[in-house]
C-alpha positions, 0 to 999 in steps of 0.5 A, a space after each residue: 428530287 428534294 433539291 429546293 428547285 424541283 420541290 418548287 417546280 412540283 409545288 408550283 405545277 400542283 397549284 396549276 392541277 398538274 401532278 408530278 412524280 419526282 424521282 432520284 438517280 442512284 448516284 444522287 441517292 448514294 450522295 456521289 457527285 459523279 453520274 451514273 452511266 447513261 444506261 443506268 439513268 435510262 433504266 431509272 427513268 423507265 422505272 419512274 415512267 412505269 410507276 407514273 403509268 401505274 398511277 394514272 391512265 393520263 398522258 405523261 410528260 417526261 424531262 427534268 432539270 438539266 442532266 435529268 432532262 437530257 437523260 429522259 430525252 436519251 431514253 425516249 430516243 433509244 426506245 419510246 417511253 410508253 404513254 409519254 407525249 412530250 419532253 420538257 427541259 428546264 435548262 437542257 445542257 447542250 454542252 459543258 461550260 466554255 466548250 460550245 457544241 451541240 453533240 449532246 443533242 444529236 439523239 433529239 432527232 430520234 425522238 418523235 414527240 413535242 419538246 419544250 426548251 426552257 432556257 436562260 439566255 445566259 446559260 453557260 451550258 447552252 450557247 444560244 446561236 447553237 440552241 436556236 439552230 437546234 430548235 429550228 432543225 427539230 422543226 415544229 415539235 420543238 418549242 423554245 421558251 427563253 428567259 432573259 438574263 437567267 443562268 443555268 439555275 434561272 437566277 437573274 441579276 438584280 439589274 435585270 429589273 426582275 426577281 428570280 421568283 418572277 422568272 420562275 412563275 413565268 417559266 411554270 406558266 409557260 410549262 403549263 401552257 405547253 402541257 395543255 397544248 400538247 395533251 
């Protein structure tokens, strides 16, 4: 939750009058590189949603960056998160690097709320052909925002003609617009 990217997201959304609640999975708190079992990650997400519900009666959006977003979607698919009206993914990890598959997204069929995929076109964890097909299968509730030349960390090469900061600002604008449209 203290990663510079996550801090930047929270700051950028705050400037748009959107509150965030950042939290840490137990494995991160321990300083481990090995993720916790999904069941523990799902429980952590549920606890964070419960805390957010204690703080506000506004509709909530769950999601996150990479693994966090995938765990939020799995938790939502297993049992809907109370008052969560949408899921936003900043770099959905559709598959491991160099192993294209969409098996990690099968559970998304069991979510019945709007989904936003914010993805770089050079993301090694999300083959674009597979991701576009997934979004099409999910129908109108799924939105895909692609960022040309961005990788999984939303870094763009200098030759793209854009800076990381420009891409980030556009991402936050797209996220805020999506939030306005679903809430």
